N, C-alpha and C positions, 0 to 999 in steps of 0.2 A: 369634172368638167363644168358642171352649172355652175358650182361655186369658185372656179376659176373664171368664169365668163361673168359672174357677178362681181368679182373683186375689179378686175379689168375694166368694167363698165362705171364702177365708181371712180377707179383711178382716171381714165379720160374725161367723165364728169369734173372729176375734182381739176383737172389741169385746163379745161375750158373755163370753168368758173373763175382761177386765178387768173386766166390771160385776158378775161370780160374785164377783169378791174385794173390790170398793171398795164396791159395791151403788149405784153412781152409774149410773141407768137411761141407755141410750143410745136413739138415734133408730135403729131397725129397722124397715126396708121392712117392711110387712105383719104387723107384730106391736102388737097392740093395747095401747095405755099401761096401765102398772100390771100388767100380765100376766106380765112378767120375773121379776117378786120371787118368784111362786110356783116359778117354773124355779131361782131361787137357793135356796130353801127346799130343794128337793129335791137340790141338789147337796151343800150344806152338809149336809142330813141324813146322806147316802151318805159322807161323809167323818168326820162325827162317827161314826157307827156302826163303821166299819171301826178306827178309832183306839182307842175304848172298848171293843170285841170282843177287841183285839189286847190291850191294857193294862190287864185288870180291876183288877191287884193295884196299877198306878199310880192308877186313878181312885179306887179306895179309900184311898189312901194322902192325896191331895192334897182341898183343900176342893173343894165343888160350884164355888164362884167362880174357885177357881184352875185347875181343869180347864176352865171353862169358856173362860176366857182365853186358855189355852196353845192350844186347839184353835182358836180363833177367830183369835187371831194367825197360827198356823201354817196355815190355811186363806185368808186375807187377804194374807199375806207371803211364802209360801214357794213356789217355783216346781219343782213335782213331776219328777223327772227321767226315772219309770218310767211307762209307760201302764197295767201292772197294778195295779188298784185294791190286791190284797193285798198287795204290795210297799210300797205308799204309807206305811205306818205305821214301817217302818224309817228313812225320811227325817224324822219326829218327832224320833229320838234326836240327830243331827247339829244340827239346827233348835234344841231344846231346849238341848244343850250352847253352842251359839254366840250363842244370843239371850235365854236365861230365867237369866240369872245371879242374880236375886233368889231363885228358884224353888230352883235349885241348891246356894246358899249355905244356905237354909233346910233342905233336906233332900239332905244329902253324898251320900245313897245312892240319888237320884232316877237318875242316869245308868246307874248298875249294874243298878238293877231294870228300866230301859225295856229295857237288852241282854239281861238274862235274860228277860224275857217274850217279847222278839222270839225268843230260842233255840227257844221252843217251837214258835212257827210257824213257823219256817226248818226247823225238823225236820220238822214233819208234813208240811211243803209239797215237802219236798227230793227230786230223784229218785230213783229205786229204785238203790240200791247192789248190784254184784254179790257174791253172798254163796259165801263158800268152800265146798268140797262136804266138807271135812274135819269130823270131829266129836271132840269130847273124850269120854273113856271114864273114866279115871281122873285126879283132878284133882290128884294129888300128881305123878304121872311123866309125865303126857300134857303135850304144849301146850295152853292152852287158846285155843278157837277164838273168836274174838271177833265180836259182831255189829261189821259196819262201820261202821254209821250211830249211833255214840256217837262221844261226847268227854267229857273231865275238864273241867269248870270250877272254876275258882280265883276265888274269891268273897272280898273285905273284907268284906262282911256276909252273916250268915245269911237271906238272902232264900229259900230252901228251909226253911226249920226255923221260921221265925216271921212272924206278921204284920208287914208293913213299918211297920205304924202302932205296934207296938209295939217297933222297933227303934232302939236309942239309939246316941250316938257311943260308949257304952262297950262295946258290941258289936263293934265294928272288929276286925278280925284277918285269920286268914287261914282259908279254908272251902274243901271241896271237894265237889264235886257231879258225879257222874256222871249225862249225859242220852243216852237212846239211844229210837230208836224199834222198838217190839216188830214182828216180822216176819209176827207172825201178824194181829194187830189194829190197826197202823198206830198204836197209841197211843204217845205221847210220854212217857217215864217220868223221874222224876228221883229219884235215890237219893244219900242223903249216903255221905261217904266218910272215914274215918278217914284222916289223914297215911298210917299204914304202909299202908292198901288202896288210897287213891291213887297211890302210890309202885311197890305190886306191880302195879296193873292198865296204869299208863305205862309200868313197865319192860318187861314180857311184851308189850304191844302195840308196843313198838319192836323187840323183838329174839327171833328163836323161843326161848324157854328156858322149861322147866318148874320148879314152884316147888321141886322136889327138886333141881335143877340150881341154884338160887338160895340154897338154905339156907344154903350157907357165906358167903354175902354177907349173908344176912339175921341170921344169928347174929352177926355183925361190927358190924354197923351197926344193928342194934336189940337188941343184948344178950337174945337168946334162946338159952337154954341146954337147955331141956325141950323134945326134936322132938315128942314124941308128943302133948302140949298144944298146941305150934304146930300140928300137923293137925288137932287136935280144934276149935280156933279158926278155920281158916282153910275146913273142909269146910262148915260153915253156910251162911258167906258164899256160898261155889262154888256151894252148890245154889241158894240166893235167884238168884243171877246167872242160872243154867240156867233157872229155874222162870220168871223174867221174860223169857226170850229174848234176854239180854244177852250170855250164853256159849252157842253150839252144841253141845250134847252129845247122845249117843249113847243 
């Protein structure tokens, strides 16, 4: 009896899921004709809201029709793999890459933009990392103690600097952006990095080394000869990272 009930339940759920995708109303026992369409609208509304709130920059880039068609096709044709609603938008990226060649051809930055926007959600929702107990006192001679909830993004388009609608193929290049979650507010921050500061942070995150110890390499690789001027250029950047919670200072 219980096994039969279990099988019947699965069958009913499968028919309901199929209906949500294709809109062809099945005959379900105990359901009034025509009422299921209200349920389909509600489910689609949840999907649309989840996608739109995750990708506001993409919504702004595409036309209303393009965005509506994209989410409708995703809703009808994609078999979501994760039961958590907040993770569902991640699957839109792969779907778009595989099945929306006309969109990605029209908007070469589209996939990178979707990934860029997803990063903010990913960092906001990520499990708390264990923060080191050490703190940085002197920006030049001490090791910089970094926020472990951080990452340097390498981008082909200046998505963190310009409205995506005004980015053209002529903007294509190499850009660096630091993303991190502030330890006190849990807000996700983006910070533009010059190639030098991207290299500096990446190097100091990879191995325990101070700016002072890196000075000979910096002088050689970047042609810097005035150490005093060099220190004056780095200090404001260091202070901003401390203020924003990217560097843990005493």
